[in-house]
N, C-alpha and C positions, 0 to 999 in steps of 0.2 A: 443223074442218079443211076446207080448201078442196080442190076437185077437183084442182088442180095440186099441192098439197101431198101428197095421197094418191098421185097418179101418181108423183111423185118418190120417195116412201117405197117403193112397190111396186118401182120401178126399182132403188133402192138395195138392196132385199132380194133381188132376182133377182141382181144383180151379186155380192153377198156369198155367195148360195148357189152361184153358178157358181165363185167363187174357192175355196170350201171343197171343192166337188165336184172341181175340177181337182187340188187338192192330194191328195185321197184317191185318185182314179182313177189319176193318174200315178204315185203311190207303188205301187199295187197292180199296175198293168199295164205301167208304163214309158211312155216318150214315144212310141216308135215303134208300139206296139201300140194306143196309145189314139187314138180318133177324137173329134172335136168332138161327135159324136152320143152318144158314151159319157158325156162330161162332162154334155151337156144332160140326158140321162136321169137320171143320178145326182143332178142338181140339181133335177129336176122342172120343167125349163123347156123349152118347145118349141125344137127345134133352130134354127129360123129366128130366133128371138129372141136366140140367142147372139151373132150377128154385130152386133147393135146395141151390145153391150158390149165384144166381143172380136173383132177382125177376123180373126185367124189362130190357128192352134194354138200358135204361139210366144208370142203375147200371153197365152194361158192358161197356158203353162209359166212365164212371168214372174209371173202372178197366183198360181200354186201356190208359187212361191219366196217371194213376199211373204206368203203365208199361213204358210209355215214360219218365216219371220223373225218374223211377229207372234206365233206361238205360243211361239217361243223368248223373245221379249221379255216376254211375259206370264209365263212360268215364271221367268225370271231376276229379274223385278221382285218376284215372289212370294219367291223364294229370298233375295233382297237384304234382305228384312225380318228375316231371322235375323241375330243380332248378331255371330256368329263366321264368318269366311271358311272355316275348315275344315268347319264345320257346313253351310255353303252347298254346298261341294263334294260333301260326303257326301250331302246332299239331292239333288243333281243325279244322282249315281250311283243313288240310290233311284228317282228319276223314270225313268231308263233302264231299270233292272231291272223296274220296274212295267209296262213295255211290251214285256216279253220275248216274249210270244206273237206280237205284231205284228212285232217285229224278226226273229223266227225265220222268219216267213212271207215278209216283204218287205224286210228290212233297214232301215237308217236312212233316213228320208224324204229328208233332204237329201243325205246321202252317196251313195245309190243314184242319185239324180237327177244329182248332180255327175258321177259316174263315166260315166253314159250320155251326158250333154250334152258331156263332154270328147271323146267319140269322133265327134261330128259335125263336119264340116268347116266349116260356116258358122254364123253367127248371134250368136256371142258370149254365148250363154246360159250356157256353161260359166263364164265370168267372174262372171256374176250368182250362180250357184250357189256359187262360191268365196266371194263376199261374205257369204253366209248362214253358211257354215262359219267364216268369219273372226269373225262375231259371237260365236260360241260360244268360239273361241280367245281373243278379246279379254276376254270376261267371265271366262274361267278364269284367264287371266294376271292380271287385277286381284285375283282371290282370292289367288293365290300371292304376289303382290307385297304385298298387305295383311298376309299372314302374315310378311312380312319375309324371305322366302326368296330366296336368290340364284338367278339363272337362271330367273325367273319365266316367261319366254317359252318356254323349253325344257320346263319342267314342265308348262305348259299344252299343249304339242304332245304330251307323253307321255300326259297325262290324256285329251285328245280322241282321240288315236290309239288308245288302249286302248278307248275306246267304239266307234270305227269298226271296229276289229279284231273286238271281241266281237260286234257287230251282224252283221258280214260272216260270221263263222264260224257263228254261231247260224242265219243264213239258209242258208248253203250246206249245213249239216248238218241243218237243220230240227230243231235242239235248243234250245228256250228256256232249258233249265237252264244252258247255256253262259253266258248273260247273268247268271244268279244266281251262279254260281261265280266268274266274272271280276269281277262286281261287288263280291263280298265280298273278292277279292284287291285290287281297286283301292281299297276302303275301308281295308284294312290298310295299303296303301302310303301312303295319305294320313296315317294315324296315325303311320307310321314316319318321316315328314318332320320331325317335332319342330318346334319354334318357333325363330325366329331369336334369337340371343343378344341380351340386354338391353343 
């Protein structure tokens, strides 16, 4: 391995660590309370080095949204290996419920960020957050469509809205079991939908 290859690899590792740290710290602290120094510390990167990769905090917010989109893509790709769309939707609910303690403390990573960014007057980052939420809606709609159910888009809104609601309530009340109870209710709802007529 040449010195320039090693340097590029170290640079890519720092950038990756900064992106992961941005996603975590912004989720835990919110945009307004988070500083670039907070993200640098969480990433184990000297604060001066951050500016080589990200010039502004808004660029780090975009990086965090990209991380959230990437995690969602990994999860949905894993779930897409399941042969049945209803099983995929139920597995998504299980994934949400498995993170109930994090949800009870900080809410949904993308949902809370989208709400916070929507309150800012400038930047357009709220639109970017909406795009990440749209990825989940689109994936969910495909599952309902594959089940042959009418109004797949509305069913996807109900599904994702239930997740956002239970995350919000679990966080507001600091009660992780809200995620468990509502996750079970959501699973029963999925079972009640039945199959499209042949």
